[in-house]
N, C-alpha and C positions, 0 to 999 in steps of 0.2 A: 504493500500500500504506500502511496505517495506520502512522504514525511511531511510535506507542506500542507497536505490536506488534513492529516492527523492533527497537526498543530492548530490549524484553522478551526477544526471542529471541536477542539478541546474546550474553549470557553462556552460553546453551546451546550456541551455535555455537562459541564459544571453547573451552568444555569438551570438546566432541566433537573439535575440531581438535587440542587438546592431547593427548587420549587416543589419537588415531590413531597407530599405531606408525610410527616413521621407517623409510623404505626403506633396507635395508642395501645397501652397495656390493657388487657381485658379487665373489667371491674371485678373485684373480689366476690366470690360466691356469697350469697346472703347467709347470715347465721340464723339458727333457730332462736326463738325468744330466750330460751335457757340453754346454756352450753355447759356440759359437764367435762371437767378435767380432773385427772388423777395425778397428783405429785407423789411419786414413789420415793420415799426418803430412806435413809439408813435405818430409821426407827419404825418404818411402816408407812402405809399409804394415807394420804390426805385427799379426800374427794371434795372438789369445789363445784359449786353451781353458780355460774356467771349469768348476770341479767343483761343480755344483749338488747332487750326491748327498751329498758329504761336508761341504761348506761352503755350505749353502743360504741362510743369512742374507746373507753377503757377496756371493754370486753374484746373488741376487735384487736386492739393492741396486744392484749395478753395472749389471745389465740395465735397471733402471728409469731410471738416468741415460742409458743408451744409447737406449732406446726413446723417451724424452721429449726427445731431442736436447740434453740438458744438457751433454754432453761436446763438442759441436761448437764449435770455437773456443777450447777450453782449450789450455794449453801444458804441455810438459815444461819445468819451471823450475829443477830442482835436479839436480845430479850429485854424490853423495857418493863421494869417491874415497879409498880406504883404501890406505895405503902398504905394508902388510904382506901376506904371502900371495902366492899365484899371481895374476898380473895378467892382465886387468883385475879389480880387486876393489872392489866398492861397489854402488851402485844409482842409478837415476834416478827422479825423482818428477814426477808430473803431477796435475792435478785442478782443482777449482773454487776452491780457495784462500779459502774462506769467503765467496764471493760469494752474498749472500742471494737473488739472482735465479736462481741455479743450484742452491743447496744444498737437499737434502731432509733430513728429520729424521735424527739420528744412529741408529746401529744397535747392537744387542746384540753383545757381543764373543764371537767363537768362537776358542777356543784350539787350538793345534796338537796338543795331546795328546788333544783331543776329536775333531778332524777327521782326524788322521793325515797332513795335508798340511804338509810341512816346507819351510823356506826354502832351496831349492836354486837353483843358477844357472838363470836364466830364469823363476823364480817371480814371480807377481804377488801383492802383499800390500797390505792396507789400511793407509794412513797414519792416525795418530791422535795425540791428546794422551794423555788417560787412557783406560783401557778403557771402551768404551761411548760414545765420542765420535766414532768414525769416520763420515764423511759421504761426500764426493766426491773425496777425494785418495787416490792409490795409488802404489806403488813397483814397479819391475821390477828384479830382482837380476841383477848381472853375474857373481856367484860364490856359492857356498854360504855362507850366513850363519846358522849354527846359533844364534848369540847372539840372534836374533830369535824363535826358537822358545820356547814356554812351558817353564818349568822348575818343575814342581809342587813340587819339594823345596826351592826357594829360599826364603829368609826375606825377600827383596826383593819387594814386591808387583808391581813392574814386570816383573822377570824371571820371576816366577811366571805372570803373564798372557801375556807375550810379545806377538807381533803375529799378525794373521790372514792366512795365505796361503790363497788360494782358487783357484789355477789356475796356468797357465804359458804362456809364449810358445811357440807351435807353429810359427811361421814369422816371420822378420823380425828375428832377433837381430843381424844386421848393421846394421840401422837403430838398434836399441837401443845398439849400440856407437858408432855415429856421434854419437848424442845424448850419450852418456857422454863422448865426446872433444871436445865443443863447448867453446869458450873459456869460462873461468870469470871472473866479476867479482871484483875484489879489494875492492870496497866494499859490494856488495849483501848483504843478509841480516843477521840479528841473532843474537847468542849463538852457539850451536854451529853454526848454519847459515851464518854468515858465512864466505865463501870457498868455499861450495858452490853458489852460485846461478849459473845459466847466464847469461852476459852478454847473449845474444840468445836468449830462450826459443824452443823449437821448437814450432810450432803444430800442434795436432791439427785437421785440416780437417773430418773427419767420424768418427763412431764408429757402426758398424752391426753388427747381428747377421747372421751367415751362416746362411741357412736351407737345410737339406738336406745 
C-alpha cells in the first residue's frame, strides 16, 4: 500500500476512532430487597441480612466487596467496649483498613432518618471518617446505640449525619460476642481507638452471598 496514502488516511482514522462512542458498562444486576451474606470467621459463621430496599447504596457497596472476594482474609480488629448501660455494650469492627488493594471508591452517605434503619443490637453499620468517606470497614453492634443515628435537629454536623446502618445479624450473635470478648491490646491503636484494638484480630476466612 502506498505510504503517502496511509499517512493521509491516518488523521481520518483517528477522527473516526475518537468519534466512536465508548461502550458503557452494563448496569449492575438488581438486588433483592434483602440480601443474605455469611462471614465465615475463625470462630464460626456470622449471617447478615442486608436491607437493599431501604439502604441501597451501603448494601450494594458491601455486596461488591463480597462478590469480588475483597473481604476474604480481612479481620475483626476492634472491640469498643462501653462501661455504661446493659452489658455487653459496644461494637466490633472489621474491614479493609485502607488497604489500596482491597478498597473500592468511597460511597455516598445514607442517613438513618432517610432509610429508617436504626442502630439497634445486632445492626451492621458502615464505619467512616467524615460523611461520604465510607469504603470497606463496618461495625456490628452489641447493644442499641441511638447516638449513632442521625439527629437532623442537631447543630453538630457529625450528629446530624450520624452513621449508616444497613442491615442486621440474622444468625451468629454468639460469634459476635466471642469476638467482642477477645483480649484487648493495651498498646495498639491511636487516639480514641487506643485500648480498643483486639490483641489477636479474628480473621474472616470467606464472605459469601447466600442464594435462595
